[in-house]
N, C-alpha and C positions, 0 to 999 in steps of 0.2 A: 774613769775614776781615779783622781789624783789624791795622793795621800801625803802626809807631813809628820816627820817627828817631833815630839816632845820631850823634855826632861823635867822631872820634879825636883828641883833644887834643894828640897829639904831632905829627899830620901838619899840622893845621891852622893857618894863617898870619895867621888874622883879616882875611883881605879883605872880608868882610862880603856876598858876594854872594847867598849863601843866604837870608839875611835880607831880601833885596829881591825874591828870587823866591817866597818861602814865607813871609811874614809871619804867616801863621795858625799857624806852628809854631816859628818860629824870631825871636827876639830878639836884641840885641846888647849885651855888656858895654860899659863906658867905654873899652876897649882896642880894641873890636871882633872880640871874639870871640864865637862863638854862643852862646846859652843857649837849649836845646832845650826844647820842652815836653815833660813828662814822661807826659802823657796819649795813648793810643794814639788813632788816626783809622781812618776805614771808607774802604772803597774809593772812595769819592765824591773823596775828596782825591788819590788815587794819583798822578795827572798831574802837580799840582803838587809832590809829595814828589820824583817822579821826575827832572822837570826840575831842581829844586836839587842834587839829588844827582849830576846829570850834568854839570851848569856848573860845579860845585865844580872850582877850578884845583887844587887839590892832593889831588882825590879823598878828601877826609876825610870826607865826609858817607855815611852809611850808610843803608840802608832795610832795616828788618828786618820779618819777616812773624810774626806773634805766633800761635801755637797755641791755639786756643781748647778751653778743657777742654769735653770730650764727658761731658755728665752721664747716666749709667745708671740705669735703674730698679733697686733691690735686688731681688733674685732671693727670692720667696717659697717656702721649701719646706713641704710638707706632711709631716706626724708621722703 
């Protein structure tokens, strides 16, 4: 299952804790606001992402689980 971090720009005050805790996904702009990587990540990074989400003083960081598309084989009908 893939996951992705997202920031609520209205709630964020630009403390920068998230970038210190999860530099794999988050960098800061010149004002200290997070720039979140648009790439999804797998479960091996889940604990790092959860720690960043839980330590955000404004609760502006969100962790989303992305649903992976299930590919079905086409049904062949006999005529």
